[in-house]
N, CA, C and O atoms as a Tinker XYZ file with bonds, in Angstrom:
   452  protein
     1  N    -28.135000   10.337000   -6.256000    73     2
     2  CA   -27.536000    9.095000   -7.011000    64     1     3
     3  C    -28.153000    8.235000   -6.237000    63     2     4     5
     4  O    -28.478000    8.374000   -5.058000    81     3
     5  N    -28.359000    7.019000   -7.190000    73     3     6
     6  CA   -29.841000    6.032000   -6.705000    64     5     7
     7  C    -29.055000    4.837000   -5.998000    63     6     8     9
     8  O    -27.828000    4.896000   -5.920000    81     7
     9  N    -29.664000    3.905000   -5.557000    73     7    10
    10  CA   -28.762000    3.358000   -4.202000    64     9    11
    11  C    -28.021000    2.235000   -4.913000    63    10    12    13
    12  O    -27.039000    1.779000   -4.327000    81    11
    13  N    -28.336000    1.758000   -6.025000    73    11    14
    14  CA   -27.379000    0.890000   -7.289000    64    13    15
    15  C    -26.438000    1.254000   -7.628000    63    14    16    17
    16  O    -25.514000    0.493000   -7.916000    81    15
    17  N    -26.359000    2.600000   -7.707000    73    15    18
    18  CA   -25.260000    3.576000   -8.031000    64    17    19
    19  C    -24.478000    3.838000   -7.014000    63    18    20    21
    20  O    -23.294000    4.133000   -7.179000    81    19
    21  N    -25.090000    3.758000   -5.747000    73    19    22
    22  CA   -23.709000    4.015000   -4.877000    64    21    23
    23  C    -23.553000    2.736000   -4.206000    63    22    24    25
    24  O    -22.773000    2.640000   -3.259000    81    23
    25  N    -24.092000    1.952000   -4.534000    73    23    26
    26  CA   -23.322000    0.555000   -3.885000    64    25    27
    27  C    -22.343000    0.191000   -5.578000    63    26    28    29
    28  O    -21.263000   -0.381000   -5.435000    81    27
    29  N    -22.612000    0.405000   -6.453000    73    27    30
    30  CA   -21.747000   -0.147000   -7.260000    64    29    31
    31  C    -20.606000    0.805000   -7.317000    63    30    32    33
    32  O    -19.524000    0.402000   -7.744000    81    31
    33  N    -20.767000    2.127000   -6.892000    73    31    34
    34  CA   -19.451000    3.196000   -6.899000    64    33    35
    35  C    -18.929000    2.964000   -5.784000    63    34    36    37
    36  O    -17.714000    3.126000   -5.897000    81    35
    37  N    -19.339000    2.532000   -4.286000    73    35    38
    38  CA   -18.824000    1.704000   -3.360000    64    37    39
    39  C    -17.376000    0.294000   -3.598000    63    38    40    41
    40  O    -16.305000    0.165000   -3.005000    81    39
    41  N    -18.085000   -0.627000   -4.838000    73    39    42
    42  CA   -17.618000   -1.581000   -4.749000    64    41    43
    43  C    -16.423000   -0.782000   -5.811000    63    42    44    45
    44  O    -15.310000   -0.865000   -5.293000    81    43
    45  N    -16.402000   -0.125000   -6.999000    73    43    46
    46  CA   -15.050000    0.460000   -7.400000    64    45    47
    47  C    -14.128000    0.945000   -6.707000    63    46    48    49
    48  O    -12.907000    0.869000   -6.845000    81    47
    49  N    -14.858000    1.534000   -5.822000    73    47    50
    50  CA   -13.839000    1.942000   -5.072000    64    49    51
    51  C    -13.094000    0.816000   -4.287000    63    50    52    53
    52  O    -11.874000    0.658000   -4.250000    81    51
    53  N    -14.001000    0.099000   -3.698000    73    51    54
    54  CA   -13.059000   -0.969000   -2.941000    64    53    55
    55  C    -12.382000   -1.797000   -3.354000    63    54    56    57
    56  O    -11.756000   -2.595000   -2.657000    81    55
    57  N    -12.396000   -1.733000   -5.066000    73    55    58
    58  CA   -11.552000   -2.725000   -5.898000    64    57    59
    59  C    -10.085000   -1.837000   -6.281000    63    58    60    61
    60  O     -8.993000   -2.351000   -6.040000    81    59
    61  N    -10.192000   -0.462000   -6.898000    73    59    62
    62  CA    -9.440000    0.295000   -6.887000    64    61    63
    63  C     -8.224000   -0.083000   -5.526000    63    62    64    65
    64  O     -7.010000   -0.268000   -5.610000    81    63
    65  N     -9.156000   -0.097000   -4.293000    73    63    66
    66  CA    -8.007000    0.023000   -2.879000    64    65    67
    67  C     -7.255000   -0.800000   -3.016000    63    66    68    69
    68  O     -6.071000   -0.568000   -3.261000    81    67
    69  N     -7.800000   -2.099000   -2.880000    73    67    70
    70  CA    -7.740000   -3.321000   -2.924000    64    69    71
    71  C     -6.065000   -3.602000   -4.010000    63    70    72    73
    72  O     -5.079000   -4.320000   -3.844000    81    71
    73  N     -6.390000   -2.824000   -4.855000    73    71    74
    74  CA    -5.580000   -2.980000   -6.077000    64    73    75
    75  C     -4.412000   -2.208000   -5.979000    63    74    76    77
    76  O     -3.464000   -2.437000   -6.731000    81    75
    77  N     -4.379000   -1.427000   -5.239000    73    75    78
    78  CA    -3.616000   -0.129000   -5.109000    64    77    79
    79  C     -2.812000   -0.324000   -3.731000    63    78    80    81
    80  O     -1.934000    0.526000   -3.584000    81    79
    81  N     -2.937000   -1.375000   -2.564000    73    79    82
    82  CA    -2.390000   -1.457000   -1.270000    64    81    83
    83  C     -1.111000   -1.570000   -1.295000    63    82    84    85
    84  O     -0.301000   -0.880000   -0.677000    81    83
    85  N     -0.823000   -2.799000   -2.305000    73    83    86
    86  CA     0.939000   -3.296000   -1.914000    64    85    87
    87  C      1.551000   -1.906000   -2.418000    63    86    88    89
    88  O      2.428000   -1.355000   -1.752000    81    87
    89  N      1.018000   -1.293000   -3.738000    73    87    90
    90  CA     1.931000   -0.085000   -3.779000    64    89    91
    91  C      1.889000    0.832000   -2.927000    63    90    92    93
    92  O      2.836000    1.570000   -2.653000    81    91
    93  N      0.788000    0.866000   -2.434000    73    91    94
    94  CA     1.082000    2.226000   -1.246000    64    93    95
    95  C      1.703000    1.817000   -0.198000    63    94    96    97
    96  O      2.207000    2.732000    0.453000    81    95
    97  N      1.909000    0.378000    0.362000    73    95    98
    98  CA     2.803000    0.284000    1.422000    64    97    99
    99  C      3.907000    0.296000    1.011000    63    98   100   101
   100  O      4.472000    1.158000    1.683000    81    99
   101  N      4.858000   -0.272000    0.061000    73    99   102
   102  CA     6.028000   -0.107000   -1.000000    64   101   103
   103  C      6.510000    1.075000   -1.071000    63   102   104   105
   104  O      7.688000    1.352000   -0.844000    81   103
   105  N      5.826000    1.692000   -1.324000    73   103   106
   106  CA     5.935000    3.579000   -1.432000    64   105   107
   107  C      5.759000    4.330000    0.059000    63   106   108   109
   108  O      6.030000    5.529000    0.121000    81   107
   109  N      5.383000    3.743000    1.053000    73   107   110
   110  CA     5.860000    4.169000    1.908000    64   109   111
   111  C      6.880000    3.585000    2.832000    63   110   112   113
   112  O      7.417000    4.205000    3.750000    81   111
   113  N      7.114000    2.268000    2.490000    73   111   114
   114  CA     8.514000    1.931000    3.329000    64   113   115
   115  C      9.876000    2.423000    2.835000    63   114   116   117
   116  O     10.893000    1.820000    3.179000    81   115
   117  N      9.934000    3.512000    2.032000    73   115   118
   118  CA    11.169000    4.290000    1.890000    64   117   119
   119  C     12.363000    4.044000    3.005000    63   118   120   121
   120  O     13.437000    3.541000    2.674000    81   119
   121  N     12.075000    4.443000    4.334000    73   119   122
   122  CA    12.539000    4.172000    5.303000    64   121   123
   123  C     11.938000    2.944000    6.075000    63   122   124   125
   124  O     10.784000    2.536000    5.950000    81   123
   125  N     13.052000    2.344000    7.016000    73   123   126
   126  CA    12.359000    1.211000    7.889000    64   125   127
   127  C     11.260000    1.984000    8.801000    63   126   128   129
   128  O     11.569000    3.133000    9.118000    81   127
   129  N      9.971000    1.471000    9.274000    73   127   130
   130  CA     9.357000    1.775000   10.197000    64   129   131
   131  C      8.553000    0.289000   11.093000    63   130   132   133
   132  O      8.876000   -0.887000   10.926000    81   131
   133  N      7.813000    0.645000   11.731000    73   131   134
   134  CA     7.278000   -0.030000   12.274000    64   133   135
   135  C      5.707000   -0.120000   11.895000    63   134   136   137
   136  O      5.198000    0.955000   11.574000    81   135
   137  N      4.782000   -1.387000   11.888000    73   135   138
   138  CA     3.728000   -1.383000   11.169000    64   137   139
   139  C      2.587000   -0.299000   11.886000    63   138   140   141
   140  O      1.666000    0.124000   11.186000    81   139
   141  N      2.690000    0.036000   13.046000    73   139   142
   142  CA     1.339000    0.977000   13.394000    64   141   143
   143  C      1.665000    2.083000   12.906000    63   142   144   145
   144  O      0.863000    2.988000   12.679000    81   143
   145  N      3.148000    2.140000   12.646000    73   143   146
   146  CA     3.755000    3.590000   12.280000    64   145   147
   147  C      2.870000    4.086000   10.541000    63   146   148   149
   148  O      2.411000    5.124000   10.065000    81   147
   149  N      2.973000    3.097000   10.232000    73   147   150
   150  CA     2.731000    2.778000    8.561000    64   149   151
   151  C      1.534000    2.890000    8.690000    63   150   152   153
   152  O      1.007000    3.358000    7.681000    81   151
   153  N      0.545000    2.562000    9.872000    73   151   154
   154  CA    -1.284000    2.199000    9.237000    64   153   155
   155  C     -1.311000    3.952000    9.736000    63   154   156   157
   156  O     -2.089000    4.677000    9.117000    81   155
   157  N     -0.699000    4.392000   10.528000    73   155   158
   158  CA    -0.695000    6.274000   10.760000    64   157   159
   159  C     -0.358000    6.595000    9.297000    63   158   160   161
   160  O     -1.404000    7.027000    8.812000    81   159
   161  N      0.474000    6.591000    8.492000    73   159   162
   162  CA     0.931000    7.089000    7.571000    64   161   163
   163  C     -0.058000    6.435000    6.441000    63   162   164   165
   164  O     -0.264000    7.214000    5.510000    81   163
   165  N     -0.368000    5.834000    6.387000    73   163   166
   166  CA    -1.575000    5.397000    5.486000    64   165   167
   167  C     -2.849000    5.817000    5.745000    63   166   168   169
   168  O     -3.640000    5.935000    4.810000    81   167
   169  N     -3.188000    6.074000    6.930000    73   167   170
   170  CA    -4.274000    6.887000    6.984000    64   169   171
   171  C     -4.216000    8.324000    7.245000    63   170   172   173
   172  O     -5.263000    8.845000    7.629000    81   171
   173  N     -3.263000    8.998000    7.117000    73   171   174
   174  CA    -2.541000   10.357000    6.585000    64   173   175
   175  C     -2.837000   10.521000    5.240000    63   174   176   177
   176  O     -2.802000   11.675000    4.811000    81   175
   177  N     -3.141000    9.552000    4.426000    73   175   178
   178  CA    -2.857000    9.996000    3.039000    64   177   179
   179  C     -4.632000    9.736000    2.952000    63   178   180   181
   180  O     -5.037000    9.566000    1.802000    81   179
   181  N     -5.475000    9.703000    3.827000    73   179   182
   182  CA    -6.657000    9.081000    3.673000    64   181   183
   183  C     -7.262000    8.097000    2.687000    63   182   184   185
   184  O     -8.230000    8.091000    1.926000    81   183
   185  N     -6.224000    7.221000    3.040000    73   183   186
   186  CA    -5.982000    5.681000    2.745000    64   185   187
   187  C     -6.760000    4.462000    3.394000    63   186   188   189
   188  O     -5.852000    3.704000    3.734000    81   187
   189  N     -7.799000    3.957000    3.695000    73   187   190
   190  CA    -8.851000    3.295000    4.243000    64   189   191
   191  C     -8.201000    2.079000    4.597000    63   190   192   193
   192  O     -8.245000    1.388000    3.579000    81   191
   193  N     -7.494000    1.318000    5.700000    73   191   194
   194  CA    -6.374000   -0.137000    6.132000    64   193   195
   195  C     -6.694000   -0.263000    7.304000    63   194   196   197
   196  O     -6.710000    0.834000    7.862000    81   195
   197  N     -6.970000   -1.117000    7.975000    73   195   198
   198  CA    -7.259000   -1.569000    8.917000    64   197   199
   199  C     -6.066000   -2.903000    9.334000    63   198   200   201
   200  O     -5.687000   -3.715000    8.490000    81   199
   201  N     -5.665000   -2.908000   10.589000    73   199   202
   202  CA    -4.535000   -3.784000   11.291000    64   201   203
   203  C     -4.851000   -5.327000   10.294000    63   202   204   205
   204  O     -3.948000   -5.821000    9.618000    81   203
   205  N     -6.059000   -5.847000   10.351000    73   203   206
   206  CA    -6.304000   -6.807000    9.612000    64   205   207
   207  C     -6.069000   -7.203000    8.214000    63   206   208   209
   208  O     -6.087000   -8.369000    7.822000    81   207
   209  N     -5.810000   -5.993000    7.361000    73   207   210
   210  CA    -5.305000   -6.075000    6.405000    64   209   211
   211  C     -3.603000   -5.876000    6.195000    63   210   212   213
   212  O     -2.759000   -6.528000    5.580000    81   211
   213  N     -3.570000   -5.066000    6.741000    73   211   214
   214  CA    -1.992000   -4.469000    6.876000    64   213   215
   215  C     -0.955000   -5.491000    7.324000    63   214   216   217
   216  O      0.034000   -5.751000    6.638000    81   215
   217  N     -1.246000   -6.130000    8.646000    73   215   218
   218  CA    -0.223000   -6.944000    8.888000    64   217   219
   219  C     -0.177000   -8.254000    8.254000    63   218   220   221
   220  O      0.944000   -8.753000    8.162000    81   219
   221  N     -1.257000   -8.972000    7.757000    73   219   222
   222  CA    -1.288000  -10.645000    6.803000    64   221   223
   223  C     -0.383000   -9.502000    5.546000    63   222   224   225
   224  O      0.656000   -9.950000    5.061000    81   223
   225  N     -0.809000   -8.247000    5.163000    73   223   226
   226  CA     0.398000   -8.518000    3.805000    64   225   227
   227  C      1.930000   -8.015000    4.298000    63   226   228   229
   228  O      3.059000   -8.212000    3.849000    81   227
   229  N      1.587000   -7.533000    5.039000    73   227   230
   230  CA     3.429000   -7.490000    5.312000    64   229   231
   231  C      4.011000   -8.797000    5.802000    63   230   232   233
   232  O      5.236000   -8.774000    5.921000    81   231
   233  N      3.452000   -9.849000    6.089000    73   231   234
   234  CA     3.861000  -11.252000    6.331000    64   233   235
   235  C      3.774000  -11.619000    4.964000    63   234   236   237
   236  O      4.812000  -12.229000    4.707000    81   235
   237  N      3.069000  -11.551000    3.986000    73   235   238
   238  CA     2.995000  -11.846000    2.902000    64   237   239
   239  C      4.158000  -11.259000    2.006000    63   238   240   241
   240  O      4.925000  -11.933000    1.319000    81   239
   241  N      4.152000   -9.768000    2.146000    73   239   242
   242  CA     5.448000   -9.599000    1.388000    64   241   243
   243  C      6.809000   -9.612000    2.144000    63   242   244   245
   244  O      7.686000   -8.860000    1.719000    81   243
   245  N      7.034000  -10.300000    3.093000    73   243   246
   246  CA     8.280000  -10.756000    3.778000    64   245   247
   247  C      8.319000  -12.281000    3.368000    63   246   248   249
   248  O      9.483000  -12.681000    3.360000    81   247
   249  N      7.535000  -13.112000    3.075000    73   247   250
   250  CA     7.629000  -14.263000    3.012000    64   249   251
   251  C      7.842000  -14.535000    1.699000    63   250   252   253
   252  O      8.066000  -15.701000    1.375000    81   251
   253  N      7.801000  -13.278000    0.511000    73   251   254
   254  CA     7.970000  -13.100000   -1.004000    64   253   255
   255  C      9.479000  -12.294000   -1.146000    63   254   256   257
   256  O      9.810000  -12.039000   -2.304000    81   255
   257  N     10.393000  -11.886000   -0.084000    73   255   258
   258  CA    11.308000  -11.508000    0.262000    64   257   259
   259  C     11.157000  -10.210000   -0.490000    63   258   260   261
   260  O     12.088000   -9.910000   -1.236000    81   259
   261  N     10.147000   -9.413000   -0.408000    73   259   262
   262  CA    10.078000   -7.838000   -1.538000    64   261   263
   263  C     10.377000   -7.101000    0.193000    63   262   264   265
   264  O     10.399000   -5.877000    0.321000    81   263
   265  N     10.533000   -7.796000    1.088000    73   263   266
   266  CA    10.620000   -6.985000    2.591000    64   265   267
   267  C     11.012000   -7.346000    3.408000    63   266   268   269
   268  O     10.636000   -8.516000    3.472000    81   267
   269  N     11.800000   -7.047000    4.473000    73   267   270
   270  CA    12.116000   -7.998000    5.315000    64   269   271
   271  C     12.101000   -7.113000    7.237000    63   270   272   273
   272  O     11.968000   -5.898000    7.379000    81   271
   273  N     12.234000   -7.903000    8.183000    73   271   274
   274  CA    11.889000   -7.419000    9.468000    64   273   275
   275  C     13.125000   -7.568000    9.941000    63   274   276   277
   276  O     14.143000   -7.993000    9.395000    81   275
   277  N     12.854000   -7.032000   11.396000    73   275   278
   278  CA    13.391000   -7.085000   12.739000    64   277   279
   279  C     12.814000   -6.625000   14.243000    63   278   280   281
   280  O     11.852000   -5.874000   14.404000    81   279
   281  N     13.485000   -7.143000   15.144000    73   279   282
   282  CA    12.342000   -5.957000   16.147000    64   281   283
   283  C     13.597000   -5.473000   17.101000    63   282   284   285
   284  O     14.631000   -5.974000   17.543000    81   283
   285  N     12.873000   -4.149000   17.165000    73   283   286
   286  CA    14.068000   -3.235000   17.789000    64   285   287
   287  C     13.484000   -3.289000   19.337000    63   286   288   289
   288  O     12.284000   -3.041000   19.456000    81   287
   289  N     14.171000   -3.566000   20.420000    73   287   290
   290  CA    14.498000   -3.716000   21.555000    64   289   291
   291  C     14.581000   -2.457000   22.325000    63   290   292   293
   292  O     14.351000   -2.397000   23.532000    81   291
   293  N     14.951000   -1.360000   21.514000    73   291   294
   294  CA    15.474000   -0.100000   22.582000    64   293   295
   295  C     14.207000    0.696000   23.161000    63   294   296   297
   296  O     14.410000    1.574000   24.000000    81   295
   297  N     13.202000    0.474000   22.829000    73   295   298
   298  CA    11.555000    0.882000   23.258000    64   297   299
   299  C     11.283000    0.007000   24.028000    63   298   300   301
   300  O     11.635000   -1.169000   23.942000    81   299
   301  N     10.575000    0.540000   24.923000    73   299   302
   302  CA     9.598000   -0.008000   26.609000    64   301   303
   303  C      8.899000   -1.066000   25.595000    63   302   304   305
   304  O      9.206000   -2.116000   26.159000    81   303
   305  N      8.389000   -1.326000   24.816000    73   303   306
   306  CA     7.677000   -2.528000   24.286000    64   305   307
   307  C      8.512000   -2.446000   22.731000    63   306   308   309
   308  O      8.581000   -1.480000   21.970000    81   307
   309  N      9.002000   -3.592000   22.602000    73   307   310
   310  CA     9.716000   -3.941000   21.234000    64   309   311
   311  C      8.635000   -4.116000   20.053000    63   310   312   313
   312  O      7.448000   -4.441000   20.026000    81   311
   313  N      9.503000   -3.786000   19.179000    73   311   314
   314  CA     8.343000   -3.233000   17.789000    64   313   315
   315  C      8.845000   -3.814000   16.532000    63   314   316   317
   316  O      9.868000   -3.262000   16.128000    81   315
   317  N      8.357000   -4.875000   15.732000    73   315   318
   318  CA     9.139000   -5.003000   14.249000    64   317   319
   319  C      8.887000   -4.224000   13.578000    63   318   320   321
   320  O      7.755000   -3.956000   13.176000    81   319
   321  N     10.022000   -3.615000   13.273000    73   319   322
   322  CA    10.318000   -3.030000   12.169000    64   321   323
   323  C     10.473000   -3.944000   10.707000    63   322   324   325
   324  O     11.006000   -5.053000   10.668000    81   323
   325  N      9.869000   -3.203000    9.481000    73   323   326
   326  CA     9.970000   -3.398000    8.654000    64   325   327
   327  C     10.511000   -2.635000    7.458000    63   326   328   329
   328  O      9.839000   -1.613000    7.319000    81   327
   329  N     11.571000   -2.744000    6.438000    73   327   330
   330  CA    12.271000   -2.420000    5.592000    64   329   331
   331  C     12.023000   -2.981000    4.550000    63   330   332   333
   332  O     11.597000   -4.131000    4.648000    81   331
   333  N     12.199000   -2.377000    3.142000    73   331   334
   334  CA    12.306000   -2.891000    1.527000    64   333   335
   335  C     13.518000   -3.744000    1.328000    63   334   336   337
   336  O     14.524000   -3.218000    1.804000    81   335
   337  N     13.697000   -4.776000    0.828000    73   335   338
   338  CA    14.767000   -5.581000    0.361000    64   337   339
   339  C     15.394000   -5.006000   -1.360000    63   338   340   341
   340  O     14.694000   -5.003000   -2.372000    81   339
   341  N     16.163000   -4.773000   -1.321000    73   339   342
   342  CA    16.715000   -4.758000   -2.726000    64   341   343
   343  C     15.678000   -5.104000   -3.858000    63   342   344   345
   344  O     15.335000   -4.372000   -4.786000    81   343
   345  N     15.370000   -6.031000   -3.653000    73   343   346
   346  CA    14.401000   -6.645000   -4.963000    64   345   347
   347  C     13.015000   -5.986000   -4.277000    63   346   348   349
   348  O     12.078000   -5.975000   -5.075000    81   347
   349  N     12.726000   -5.474000   -3.047000    73   347   350
   350  CA    11.750000   -5.080000   -2.867000    64   349   351
   351  C     11.354000   -3.188000   -3.098000    63   350   352   353
   352  O     10.283000   -2.582000   -3.094000    81   351
   353  N     13.083000   -2.638000   -3.315000    73   351   354
   354  CA    12.988000   -1.313000   -3.959000    64   353   355
   355  C     12.715000   -1.173000   -5.259000    63   354   356   357
   356  O     11.950000   -0.346000   -5.755000    81   355
   357  N     13.569000   -2.274000   -5.997000    73   355   358
   358  CA    13.258000   -2.491000   -7.612000    64   357   359
   359  C     11.773000   -2.793000   -8.043000    63   358   360   361
   360  O     11.329000   -2.342000   -9.099000    81   359
   361  N     10.895000   -3.699000   -7.049000    73   359   362
   362  CA     9.625000   -3.914000   -7.481000    64   361   363
   363  C      8.624000   -2.582000   -6.902000    63   362   364   365
   364  O      7.782000   -2.293000   -7.752000    81   363
   365  N      8.558000   -1.896000   -5.901000    73   363   366
   366  CA     8.299000   -0.412000   -5.622000    64   365   367
   367  C      8.221000    0.169000   -7.078000    63   366   368   369
   368  O      7.163000    0.234000   -7.703000    81   367
   369  N      9.631000    0.654000   -7.639000    73   367   370
   370  CA     9.840000    1.884000   -8.646000    64   369   371
   371  C      8.959000    0.873000   -9.766000    63   370   372   373
   372  O      8.147000    1.597000  -10.343000    81   371
   373  N      8.900000    0.020000  -10.057000    73   371   374
   374  CA     8.212000   -0.642000  -11.285000    64   373   375
   375  C      7.044000   -0.413000  -11.232000    63   374   376   377
   376  O      6.352000    0.232000  -12.020000    81   375
   377  N      6.755000   -0.957000  -10.254000    73   375   378
   378  CA     5.067000   -0.859000   -9.634000    64   377   379
   379  C      4.650000    0.812000   -9.942000    63   378   380   381
   380  O      3.671000    1.095000  -10.631000    81   379
   381  N      5.338000    1.612000   -9.466000    73   379   382
   382  CA     5.173000    2.920000   -9.218000    64   381   383
   383  C      4.947000    3.327000  -10.929000    63   382   384   385
   384  O      3.842000    3.689000  -11.334000    81   383
   385  N      5.977000    3.225000  -11.712000    73   383   386
   386  CA     6.051000    3.763000  -13.370000    64   385   387
   387  C      4.682000    2.732000  -13.828000    63   386   388   389
   388  O      3.701000    3.311000  -14.294000    81   387
   389  N      4.652000    1.513000  -13.714000    73   387   390
   390  CA     3.441000    1.201000  -14.017000    64   389   391
   391  C      2.059000    1.702000  -13.607000    63   390   392   393
   392  O      1.174000    1.580000  -14.454000    81   391
   393  N      1.718000    2.297000  -12.329000    73   391   394
   394  CA     0.588000    2.672000  -12.042000    64   393   395
   395  C      0.989000    4.048000  -12.737000    63   394   396   397
   396  O      0.152000    4.111000  -13.637000    81   395
   397  N      1.720000    5.098000  -12.834000    73   395   398
   398  CA     1.906000    6.074000  -13.732000    64   397   399
   399  C      1.461000    6.120000  -15.595000    63   398   400   401
   400  O      0.667000    6.854000  -16.184000    81   399
   401  N      2.063000    5.374000  -15.943000    73   399   402
   402  CA     1.598000    5.297000  -16.963000    64   401   403
   403  C      0.161000    4.641000  -17.240000    63   402   404   405
   404  O     -0.456000    5.152000  -18.175000    81   403
   405  N     -0.432000    3.631000  -16.593000    73   403   406
   406  CA    -1.567000    3.395000  -16.303000    64   405   407
   407  C     -2.783000    4.531000  -16.024000    63   406   408   409
   408  O     -3.895000    4.592000  -16.548000    81   407
   409  N     -2.204000    5.362000  -15.065000    73   407   410
   410  CA    -2.903000    6.381000  -14.745000    64   409   411
   411  C     -3.208000    7.827000  -16.024000    63   410   412   413
   412  O     -4.091000    8.598000  -16.399000    81   411
   413  N     -1.921000    7.496000  -16.250000    73   411   414
   414  CA    -2.003000    8.510000  -17.433000    64   413   415
   415  C     -3.000000    7.649000  -19.051000    63   414   416   417
   416  O     -3.163000    8.311000  -20.076000    81   415
   417  N     -3.226000    7.010000  -18.999000    73   415   418
   418  CA    -3.751000    6.390000  -19.939000    64   417   419
   419  C     -5.059000    6.243000  -19.685000    63   418   420   421
   420  O     -5.805000    5.889000  -20.598000    81   419
   421  N     -5.467000    6.451000  -18.613000    73   419   422
   422  CA    -6.928000    6.156000  -18.141000    64   421   423
   423  C     -7.668000    7.799000  -18.147000    63   422   424   425
   424  O     -8.851000    8.045000  -18.382000    81   423
   425  N     -6.500000    8.856000  -17.794000    73   423   426
   426  CA    -7.249000   10.119000  -17.536000    64   425   427
   427  C     -7.169000   10.353000  -18.978000    63   426   428   429
   428  O     -7.947000   11.265000  -19.262000    81   427
   429  N     -6.442000    9.830000  -20.189000    73   427   430
   430  CA    -6.735000   10.037000  -21.214000    64   429   431
   431  C     -7.911000   10.098000  -21.848000    63   430   432   433
   432  O     -8.551000   10.939000  -22.479000    81   431
   433  N     -8.071000    8.538000  -21.380000    73   431   434
   434  CA    -9.660000    7.821000  -22.357000    64   433   435
   435  C    -10.738000    8.970000  -21.335000    63   434   436   437
   436  O    -11.525000    9.526000  -22.100000    81   435
   437  N    -10.883000    9.291000  -20.301000    73   435   438
   438  CA   -12.103000    9.699000  -19.459000    64   437   439
   439  C    -11.918000   11.201000  -20.093000    63   438   440   441
   440  O    -12.933000   11.858000  -19.862000    81   439
   441  N    -10.836000   12.016000  -20.892000    73   439   442
   442  CA   -10.780000   13.094000  -20.845000    64   441   443
   443  C    -10.761000   13.062000  -22.511000    63   442   444   445
   444  O    -10.464000   14.146000  -23.012000    81   443
   445  N    -10.996000   12.132000  -23.309000    73   443   446
   446  CA   -10.799000   11.756000  -24.783000    64   445   447
   447  C    -11.370000   13.278000  -25.489000    63   446   448   449
   448  O    -10.722000   13.572000  -26.494000    81   447
   449  N    -12.166000   14.004000  -25.225000    73   447   450
   450  CA   -12.446000   15.016000  -26.037000    64   449   451
   451  C    -11.389000   16.115000  -26.052000    63   450   452
   452  O    -11.538000   17.106000  -26.767000    81   451
């Protein structure tokens, strides 16, 4: 593959990742968890995300009342625990349904023969 195609493919992958990060985060917040554990779970699925992306996203979702947080002081180092609100649970399900429909349609287009 030539250099231009590699760059185009890299950009394509970056856009796919950027467009699906909220869905990934909401889907993995089925149970309350702290940010670092969430990051490890995301990486365990081979999705690239760094703390400079995750924590601003979590703050934005909290400001939008899609998730809420509280401090867990039962460990040596307090941790901020994130969990979905009812609105967040509803949104996560709707996003998952939308993604599945879109994914199915794209697969049909790719394999149209």
